[in-house]
C-alpha positions as CSV (number, residue, x, y, z in Angstrom):
1,M,-102.4,-20.3,-42.9
2,T,-99.6,-19.4,-40.4
3,A,-100.5,-18.3,-37.2
4,K,-99.9,-14.0,-36.2
5,I,-99.5,-14.2,-32.8
6,A,-100.1,-11.5,-30.4
7,W,-98.6,-11.4,-27.3
8,V,-100.8,-9.4,-24.0
9,M,-100.4,-9.1,-20.4
10,P,-103.0,-6.8,-18.5
11,T,-101.0,-5.7,-15.0
12,Y,-101.3,-2.9,-12.7
13,G,-98.2,-2.1,-11.3
14,P,-94.5,-3.3,-11.1
15,I,-93.5,-6.7,-13.3
16,Y,-92.1,-9.5,-11.2
17,V,-88.0,-10.5,-12.4
18,P,-88.6,-14.2,-12.7
19,V,-91.9,-13.5,-14.4
20,Y,-90.4,-10.9,-17.5
21,E,-87.5,-13.2,-18.1
22,S,-89.6,-16.3,-17.7
23,H,-91.8,-14.2,-20.7
24,L,-88.4,-12.7,-22.0
25,S,-87.7,-16.8,-22.5
26,A,-90.6,-17.7,-23.7
27,I,-90.7,-15.2,-26.8
28,A,-86.6,-16.1,-27.4
29,W,-87.4,-19.5,-27.7
30,A,-90.4,-19.2,-29.9
31,S,-88.1,-17.1,-32.1
32,R,-85.8,-19.8,-32.4
33,T,-87.7,-22.3,-33.4
34,M,-90.8,-21.1,-35.0
35,T,-90.4,-20.8,-38.0
36,V,-92.8,-18.5,-39.9
37,E,-93.8,-20.9,-42.7
38,H,-94.5,-23.7,-40.0
39,L,-96.3,-22.3,-37.0
40,G,-96.4,-18.2,-37.6
41,E,-95.1,-15.2,-36.0
42,V,-95.4,-13.3,-32.6
43,A,-97.1,-10.1,-34.6
44,G,-97.5,-8.0,-31.9
45,V,-97.2,-7.4,-28.1
46,G,-99.3,-5.5,-25.7
47,I,-99.6,-4.4,-22.5
48,T,-101.4,-2.6,-19.7
49,D,-100.6,-0.2,-16.8
50,R,-102.1,0.7,-14.1
51,M,-106.2,-0.3,-15.2
52,Y,-108.2,-2.4,-13.8
53,T,-107.4,-5.7,-14.6
54,H,-111.0,-6.7,-16.1
55,A,-110.4,-3.3,-18.0
56,A,-106.7,-4.4,-18.9
57,E,-108.5,-7.4,-20.5
58,N,-111.3,-5.6,-22.5
59,F,-108.9,-3.5,-24.1
60,L,-106.2,-5.9,-25.2
61,V,-109.0,-7.6,-26.6
62,R,-111.1,-4.9,-28.3
63,S,-106.6,-4.1,-29.8
64,F,-106.3,-7.9,-30.9
65,L,-109.7,-8.0,-33.2
66,S,-108.4,-4.4,-34.2
67,Q,-106.1,-6.5,-35.5
68,P,-107.5,-8.6,-38.8
69,A,-104.4,-10.0,-39.9
70,W,-103.6,-11.5,-36.7
71,T,-104.8,-14.9,-35.8
72,H,-104.5,-16.2,-32.3
73,L,-104.2,-13.8,-28.7
74,F,-102.5,-15.6,-26.0
75,M,-103.3,-13.5,-23.0
76,T,-100.3,-13.7,-19.7
77,E,-100.6,-12.2,-16.4
78,S,-97.6,-10.4,-14.4
79,D,-98.2,-13.5,-11.9
80,M,-97.4,-16.3,-14.6
81,L,-93.8,-17.9,-14.9
82,L,-94.4,-19.4,-17.9
83,P,-91.8,-22.7,-20.1
84,K,-90.0,-21.5,-22.9
85,D,-91.9,-23.5,-25.1
86,T,-94.6,-22.5,-23.6
87,L,-96.2,-21.5,-27.7
88,P,-95.9,-23.7,-29.7
89,K,-97.2,-25.8,-26.8
90,L,-99.9,-24.4,-27.3
91,L,-100.8,-24.1,-30.9
92,A,-99.6,-27.9,-31.1
93,L,-102.9,-28.5,-29.3
94,D,-105.0,-26.6,-32.3
95,R,-108.3,-25.6,-30.3
96,P,-110.2,-22.8,-30.6
97,I,-109.0,-21.7,-27.2
98,A,-106.5,-23.3,-25.1
99,S,-105.1,-22.0,-22.1
100,G,-101.9,-23.6,-20.0
101,L,-102.4,-22.1,-16.1
102,Y,-98.6,-21.5,-14.4
103,F,-98.8,-19.8,-10.9
104,L,-95.8,-17.8,-8.8
105,R,-94.6,-20.8,-6.9
106,G,-91.0,-20.8,-5.5
107,S,-88.0,-19.7,-7.4
108,R,-88.9,-21.4,-11.2
109,G,-93.0,-22.1,-11.2
110,Q,-94.4,-24.9,-12.1
111,P,-97.1,-26.0,-14.5
112,C,-100.3,-27.1,-12.8
113,L,-102.8,-28.3,-15.6
114,Y,-101.4,-29.9,-19.0
115,I,-103.6,-32.5,-20.3
116,K,-101.8,-34.6,-22.6
117,T,-104.9,-36.4,-25.1
118,V,-104.4,-40.0,-27.4
119,T,-105.1,-40.3,-30.7
């Protein structure tokens, strides 16, 4: 089964340009490097505005669950700078739940959590 990823972002107010650029870069990079047959596709995108974070997250999760063909939920926030290879890295973990934490720090943002496992 190939992944059908829903990319969602709860937000309240404006999205900062560096964040927006990093998200678009990650989507563009994934679309150029992921093949539908091998890794899957970004099948849906959702964003909220003017909702409290907990309500927005619940709304986006309910929307995801209402689409039976979608297999993965990728939820990010409006203050996270993402590296361009975020989606393939998270899919490669092959776990029911995976997390990468990214913070808006400095001009580039630095990932602060990726655990390298030895197989």
